[in-house]
C-alpha positions in Angstrom: 38.2 54.8 12.8 38.4 52.5 15.8 40.4 53.7 18.7 41.2 57.1 17.3 39.6 60.5 16.6 36.3 60.2 14.9 35.0 61.2 11.5 32.3 63.7 10.8 29.1 62.8 12.7 30.9 60.9 15.5 30.0 62.0 19.0 31.9 61.4 22.3 30.7 60.8 25.8 33.3 61.0 28.5 32.7 59.5 32.0 34.9 59.9 35.1 34.6 56.4 36.6 36.0 57.4 39.9 33.1 57.2 42.3 35.1 58.8 45.2 35.7 62.1 43.5 38.2 63.7 41.2 41.6 62.0 40.8 40.6 59.1 43.1 41.4 55.5 42.2 39.2 52.5 41.7 40.5 49.9 44.1 37.8 47.3 44.2 35.2 45.8 41.9 32.5 48.3 40.8 29.5 48.5 38.5 28.1 51.8 37.2 26.1 53.2 34.4 28.3 54.9 31.8 26.0 55.9 28.9 22.3 56.4 28.1 21.6 56.6 24.4 20.2 60.1 23.7 18.7 58.8 20.4 19.0 55.6 18.4 22.7 55.3 17.8 25.6 53.0 17.2 28.6 52.6 19.5 31.8 52.9 17.4 34.4 52.5 20.2 34.8 52.3 23.9 38.1 53.3 25.4 39.7 54.0 28.8 42.5 56.1 30.1 44.2 55.9 33.5 47.0 58.0 34.9 49.1 55.0 36.2 50.2 52.1 34.1 48.6 48.7 34.9 50.6 45.7 33.6 49.1 42.4 32.5 49.4 39.8 35.3 48.2 36.2 35.7 46.8 36.6 39.3 46.4 40.4 39.9 44.3 41.8 37.1 41.2 43.6 36.0 38.3 42.4 33.8 36.0 44.9 32.2 32.6 44.1 30.8 30.1 46.3 29.1 26.4 45.4 29.1 23.4 47.0 27.5 21.3 46.9 30.7 18.1 47.5 28.7 18.5 44.5 26.5 20.7 42.5 28.9 23.3 41.8 26.2 27.1 42.2 26.2 28.8 44.8 24.0 32.0 42.8 24.0 32.2 39.3 22.5 35.3 38.8 24.7 35.8 40.9 27.9 38.8 43.3 28.1 41.2 42.1 30.8 44.7 42.5 32.1 45.1 38.8 32.9 48.3 37.7 31.2 47.0 34.1 30.9 44.2 35.1 28.6 44.3 35.5 24.8 41.8 37.2 22.5 40.8 40.5 24.1 42.7 39.5 27.3 46.3 39.8 28.4 46.1 43.5 27.8 47.5 46.4 29.8 47.0 50.1 30.4 49.8 52.6 29.7 49.7 55.7 31.8 48.0 58.7 30.1 47.3 56.7 27.0 43.8 56.0 25.5 43.3 52.2 25.3 40.4 50.8 23.3 38.4 48.2 25.2 37.0 46.6 22.1 39.9 46.8 19.6 43.0 44.7 20.3 45.8 46.0 18.0 48.0 43.0 18.8 45.7 40.6 17.0 43.8 43.2 14.9 40.4 42.0 16.2 37.4 44.1 17.1 35.4 42.6 19.9 32.5 45.0 19.7 29.0 43.5 19.2 25.4 44.5 19.9 26.5 48.1 19.2 23.2 49.4 17.8 21.2 51.0 20.6 17.7 52.4 20.8 17.0 55.7 22.4 17.2 55.3 26.2 19.2 52.1 26.2 21.6 52.2 29.2 25.2 50.8 29.1 26.8 49.7 32.3 30.4 48.9 32.9 31.6 46.3 35.4 35.2 46.5 36.5 36.2 43.4 38.4 39.4 43.3 40.4 41.2 40.0 41.0 43.4 39.5 44.0 45.7 42.6 44.4 45.6 44.1 41.0 46.9 47.6 40.7 44.4 50.4 41.3 42.9 52.2 38.3 43.9 55.8 39.0 41.7 58.6 37.7 39.9 56.2 35.2 38.1 57.9 32.4 35.9 56.1 29.9 35.4 57.5 26.4 32.4 56.3 24.4 32.4 57.1 20.7 29.0 56.8 19.0 27.1 57.9 15.9 23.4 58.8 15.6 
């Protein structure tokens, strides 16, 4: 099940994306490793949660990309973003204390996950790019659901 609790065999990896310590916000563009495949596996869903809402905005927004650093391929066929001018997987928002799938857009029922089968040791990195004066991402947590 995309964007929800898993079925038997699903595993979860949770990452605090705040590089400045607990409960800090991301206020500028950052790139960091978020997952290393413990065995051959398949990514089922990648979600995020923040503690303060971030509305979609044409100028002040975030773009989030996920890359398999090992194979240098994107996990999203269309980057998640909060740019209100974009369609597809864009024009999205974060609601405070609500898990938001980065790959499944419920408004158009599309799943933008690709290249989701990983070999043992493959490393996934997330790049969070801030445009202009987008709202800070407060206490950002990424949840990666996978199956071995």
